[in-house]
C-alpha positions in Angstrom: 1.6 8.5 -42.4 -2.1 8.1 -41.7 -1.8 4.3 -42.0 1.3 4.3 -39.7 -0.6 6.3 -37.1 -3.6 3.9 -37.3 -1.4 0.9 -36.8 0.6 2.5 -34.0 -2.6 3.7 -32.4 -4.1 0.2 -32.3 -0.8 -1.5 -31.2 0.0 1.0 -28.4 -3.6 1.3 -27.2 -4.0 -2.5 -27.0 -0.7 -3.0 -25.4 -1.3 -0.3 -22.8 -4.7 -1.9 -21.9 -3.3 -5.4 -21.8 -0.3 -4.5 -19.7 -2.4 -2.2 -17.4 -5.1 -4.8 -16.8 -2.5 -7.5 -15.9 -1.0 -5.1 -13.3 -4.5 -4.0 -12.2 -5.2 -7.6 -11.4 -2.3 -7.5 -8.9 -1.6 -3.9 -7.8 0.1 -5.1 -4.6 2.5 -7.2 -6.6 3.3 -4.1 -8.7 3.8 -2.0 -5.6 6.3 -4.5 -4.3 8.2 -4.0 -7.6 8.1 -0.3 -7.2 9.5 -0.6 -3.7 12.5 -2.4 -5.2 13.0 0.6 -7.5 12.6 3.1 -4.7 15.1 1.2 -2.4 18.4 2.7 -1.4 20.3 0.2 -3.6 18.5 1.2 -6.8 17.1 4.7 -7.2 17.7 5.7 -3.5 14.2 7.1 -3.1 13.2 5.4 0.2 10.7 8.3 1.1 8.5 7.0 -1.7 8.3 3.4 -0.4 5.3 4.0 1.9 3.4 5.4 -1.1 4.3 2.5 -3.4 0.7 1.0 -3.5 -0.9 4.4 -4.2 1.6 5.1 -6.9 1.1 1.6 -8.4 -2.7 2.0 -8.5 -2.4 5.5 -10.1 0.1 4.3 -12.8 -1.9 1.2 -13.8 -5.2 2.9 -13.9 -3.7 5.7 -16.0 -2.0 3.2 -18.3 -5.3 1.5 -19.0 -7.1 4.8 -19.6 -4.4 6.0 -22.0 -4.9 2.8 -24.0 -8.7 3.4 -24.1 -8.2 7.1 -25.0 -5.9 6.1 -27.9 -8.3 3.6 -29.3 -11.4 5.9 -29.1 -9.4 9.1 -30.0 -10.2 11.0 -26.8 -8.1 14.1 -26.2 -5.3 13.1 -28.7 -2.7 15.7 -27.7 -3.0 15.0 -24.0 -3.0 11.2 -24.6 0.0 11.2 -26.9 2.1 13.6 -24.7 1.2 11.5 -21.6 2.0 8.2 -23.4 5.4 9.7 -24.5 6.2 10.8 -21.0 5.3 7.5 -19.5 7.3 5.4 -22.0 10.4 7.7 -21.7 10.3 7.3 -17.9 9.9 3.5 -18.1 12.5 3.2 -20.8 15.0 4.9 -18.5 14.0 2.5 -15.6 14.4 -0.6 -17.7 17.7 0.6 -19.1 18.9 1.4 -15.6 17.8 -2.1 -14.4 19.4 -3.9 -17.3 22.7 -2.0 -17.4 23.3 -2.0 -13.6 21.5 -5.4 -13.1 19.5 -3.8 -10.2 15.9 -5.2 -10.7 15.9 -8.5 -12.5 12.2 -8.3 -13.5 10.6 -4.9 -14.3 7.1 -6.2 -13.6 5.8 -4.8 -16.9 3.4 -7.7 -17.3 3.2 -8.8 -13.6 3.7 -12.5 -13.1 1.9 -13.4 -16.3 4.9 -12.8 -18.7 8.4 -12.7 -17.2 10.9 -10.5 -19.1 14.6 -10.1 -18.5 15.8 -6.5 -18.0 17.2 -6.3 -21.5 14.0 -7.8 -23.0 12.0 -5.2 -21.1 14.3 -2.4 -22.4 14.0 -3.7 -26.0 10.2 -3.8 -25.6 10.2 -0.2 -24.4 12.4 1.0 -27.3 10.0 -0.7 -29.8 7.0 0.9 -28.0 8.8 4.3 -28.0 9.1 4.1 -31.8 5.4 3.6 -32.2 4.6 6.4 -29.8 6.9 8.8 -31.6 4.9 8.0 -34.8 1.8 9.0 -32.9 3.5 12.1 -31.6 4.5 13.4 -35.0 1.2 12.2 -36.6 -1.2 13.3 -33.8 -3.3 15.3 -36.3 -4.3 11.9 -37.9 -5.8 10.6 -34.6 -9.5 11.2 -35.0 -12.3 10.3 -32.5 -14.5 7.3 -33.4 -17.4 8.6 -31.3 -19.2 11.9 -30.6 -18.3 14.0 -27.6 -21.0 12.4 -25.4 -19.9 8.9 -26.5 -16.2 9.7 -25.8 -17.1 11.0 -22.3 -19.3 8.0 -21.5 -16.7 5.4 -22.6 -13.9 7.3 -20.7 -16.0 7.5 -17.5 -17.1 3.9 -17.6 -13.4 2.8 -18.2 -12.4 4.8 -15.1 -15.2 3.4 -13.0 -14.3 -0.1 -14.1 -10.7 0.3 -13.2 -11.5 1.7 -9.7 -14.0 -1.1 -9.1 -11.7 -3.8 -10.3 -8.7 -2.6 -8.2 -11.0 -2.3 -5.1 -12.2 -5.8 -5.6 -8.7 -7.4 -5.8 -7.4 -5.3 -2.9 -10.3 -6.4 -0.7 -10.0 -10.1 -1.8 -7.3 -11.5 -4.0 -6.2 -11.3 -7.7 -8.9 -12.6 -10.0 -6.3 -14.5 -12.0 -3.3 -16.0 -10.1 -0.2 -16.4 -12.3 2.1 -17.4 -9.4 3.5 -20.9 -8.7 1.4 -21.0 -5.4 -1.9 -20.9 -7.2 -4.8 -23.2 -6.2 -4.1 -26.7 -7.6 -0.3 -26.4 -7.6 1.9 -28.6 -5.5 4.6 -26.8 -3.7 7.1 -29.7 -3.5 6.8 -30.4 -7.3 7.5 -26.7 -8.0 10.6 -26.9 -5.9 12.2 -29.8 -7.9 15.0 -29.2 -10.4 15.0 -31.9 -13.1 18.2 -33.9 -13.5 18.4 -32.8 -17.2 17.6 -29.2 -16.5 19.9 -26.7 -18.3 22.8 -25.6 -16.2 24.0 -21.9 -16.0 26.9 -20.9 -18.3 29.3 -18.8 -16.3 32.6 -17.3 -17.4 35.3 -17.0 -14.7 37.8 -14.2 -15.3 41.0 -15.0 -13.3 43.5 -12.3 -12.6 47.2 -13.2 -12.0 50.4 -11.3 -11.6 52.8 -12.9 -14.2 56.3 -11.5 -14.1 55.1 -8.1 -12.8 52.2 -7.8 -15.3 48.5 -8.4 -14.6 47.1 -11.1 -16.8 43.5 -12.2 -17.1 42.5 -15.8 -18.1 38.9 -16.8 -18.8 37.6 -20.3 -18.1 34.2 -21.9 -17.6 35.0 -22.8 -14.0 38.2 -24.7 -13.8 41.3 -23.1 -12.2 43.8 -22.2 -14.9 47.3 -23.5 -14.9 49.3 -20.3 -14.7 52.8 -19.7 -13.3 52.0 -16.5 -11.5 50.5 -15.0 -8.3 46.8 -15.2 -8.0 45.1 -11.8 -7.6 41.3 -12.3 -7.9 38.5 -13.8 -9.9 35.3 -12.3 -11.3 32.3 -14.1 -12.7 29.8 -13.3 -15.4 26.7 -15.3 -16.2 26.5 -15.8 -19.9 23.3 -17.8 -19.8 21.0 -18.5 -16.9 20.3 -22.1 -16.0 16.9 -23.6 -15.1 15.4 -22.1 -12.0 12.6 -24.0 -10.2 9.3 -22.0 -10.0 9.6 -22.1 -6.2 13.2 -21.8 -4.8 13.0 -19.7 -1.7 10.2 -21.4 0.3 10.9 -22.9 3.7 9.3 -23.4 7.1 11.9 -23.1 9.9 11.6 -22.9 13.6 14.3 -22.8 16.3 17.0 -23.3 13.6 15.5 -26.5 12.2 13.8 -26.9 8.8 10.4 -28.5 9.0 9.4 -27.9 5.4 9.3 -31.5 4.3 7.4 -32.7 7.3 4.8 -30.0 7.2 4.3 -30.3 3.4 3.5 -34.0 3.9 0.6 -33.1 6.3 -2.8 -34.2 5.0 -4.7 -31.3 6.6 -2.6 -28.2 7.0 -3.8 -24.6 7.6 -1.2 -21.8 7.3 -1.8 -18.3 8.4 0.6 -16.1 6.4 2.0 -12.7 7.4 5.1 -11.5 5.7 5.4 -8.8 8.4 3.4 -9.1 11.6 3.9 -5.5 12.5 2.2 -4.5 9.2 -0.6 -7.1 9.4 -4.2 -5.8 9.4 -5.5 -5.8 12.9 -9.0 -6.9 11.8 -7.4 -9.8 10.0 -5.5 -10.9 13.1 -8.6 -10.6 15.2 -10.4 -13.1 13.0 -7.6 -15.8 13.2 -8.2 -17.1 16.7 -11.7 -18.4 16.1 -10.9 -20.0 12.8 -7.7 -21.5 14.1 -9.6 -23.2 17.0 -12.3 -24.5 14.7 -9.6 -26.0 12.4 -7.8 -27.6 15.3 -11.0 -29.2 16.5 -11.5 -30.7 13.0 -8.1 -32.3 13.0 -6.0 -29.8 11.1 -2.5 -28.9 11.8 -2.5 -25.1 12.2 0.7 -22.9 11.9 1.7 -19.4 11.2 4.3 -18.5 8.6 6.1 -15.1 8.8 9.4 -13.3 8.3 9.1 -11.5 11.6 11.3 -12.5 14.5 10.5 -14.6 17.6 9.8 -11.5 19.8 7.3 -10.1 17.3 5.7 -13.6 17.0 5.3 -13.9 20.8 3.9 -10.4 21.1 1.3 -11.0 18.4 0.4 -14.4 19.8 -0.2 -13.0 23.3 -2.0 -9.9 22.0 -4.5 -11.8 19.8 -4.7 -15.1 21.8 -3.2 -17.2 19.0 -2.5 -20.8 20.2 -0.5 -22.0 17.1 3.3 -21.9 16.5 4.9 -19.6 14.0 7.5 -20.7 11.5 10.0 -18.6 9.6 10.0 -18.1 5.8 11.6 -15.6 3.5 9.7 -12.3 3.2 9.8 -12.2 -0.6 8.4 -15.8 -0.8 5.5 -14.9 1.6 4.7 -11.8 -0.5 4.5 -14.0 -3.5 2.3 -16.7 -2.0 -0.6 -14.5 -1.1 -1.4 -10.8 -1.6 -3.0 -10.3 1.8 -1.5 -9.7 5.3 -2.6 -11.9 6.9 -3.6 -14.5 4.3 -4.8 -18.1 4.6 -3.5 -21.2 2.8 -5.1 -24.7 3.0 -2.8 -27.5 1.9 -3.2 -31.3 1.4 0.3 -32.9 1.1 1.7 -29.7 -0.3 -1.1 -29.1 -2.8 -2.8 -25.7 -2.5 -6.5 -26.4 -1.9 -7.6 -23.0 -0.9 -6.1 -19.5 -0.8 -7.9 -16.7 0.9 -7.7 -13.0 1.8 -8.5 -12.4 5.5 -11.7 -10.7 4.4 -12.9 -14.0 3.1 -11.8 -16.1 6.0 -15.4 -17.3 6.5 -15.1 -19.0 3.1 -12.5 -21.4 4.4 -13.8 -25.0 4.0 -12.9 -27.2 6.8 -13.6 -31.0 6.2 
């Protein structure tokens, strides 16, 4: 039992720290995932949506600290009980997501490691087994340091977590795992190769044959049946290839300008997924930088999911002289974890990506 507890302690502690740090690197992304869970169509807890970021920060900091506590043996009973409560809760969430197909990615490892809902549930079940071993063998969890050492390591871990999360909130994630990271080409990430795997989908056709309902399953073709058609249901057996970027566009007045704009040599994009929620200090800084970019020959645009009326209101209020284009809100949230954020492109390749706090670091050739 002592050996099992030691192995479980190392495994769970390391996994909690790894998972927590990945989400700590991008707490805003994790908060977007929590907003999905809180939405009316999933857990129906919309009153929690405004607090998603605060909850996200608390959860990821607590996750990292639990991992540290397990490894150093600090407050074993509290740590094991907390770990058990956390994994039971997340096992429920991942099962709910998988069974009802509500949230297609739990966000357990952020954008670094994508897991399907059933993969996430399986991971949580395995983790639950290891934590149960710790629960029943908690007496074997011994501290590896003295009281002062345990207190110092715990305090330093807490301070590190708070400092790290503050840094990424005031700037951008230290490590970008998304397809819009610096150096990536947006057009190339939108291409689906000709030999890419196609999805496998079962079609369940229902017919009324001589007064009885009959179901025939095909892989897409309409069945030859002498009967009255009732309905058809589909079930995806295996997902096909999905391009890393599939929901990006730049539209204005009902026309798609994506290809033209991504072919610009010098393009500056000011991104705000929701202009009403944009930071006022950030919007105030856009005008001067936009004018400087225009003087140096850059094409300057805004990209938002807000409507024309909101676009015009913000342009007039902050004196913005560039046009806004429409893009899907989820795509904009994925591009940059800042509202507003700044993107510098050269023929679709991301040259710079900045939080509005770092607008002064934008390099204009």
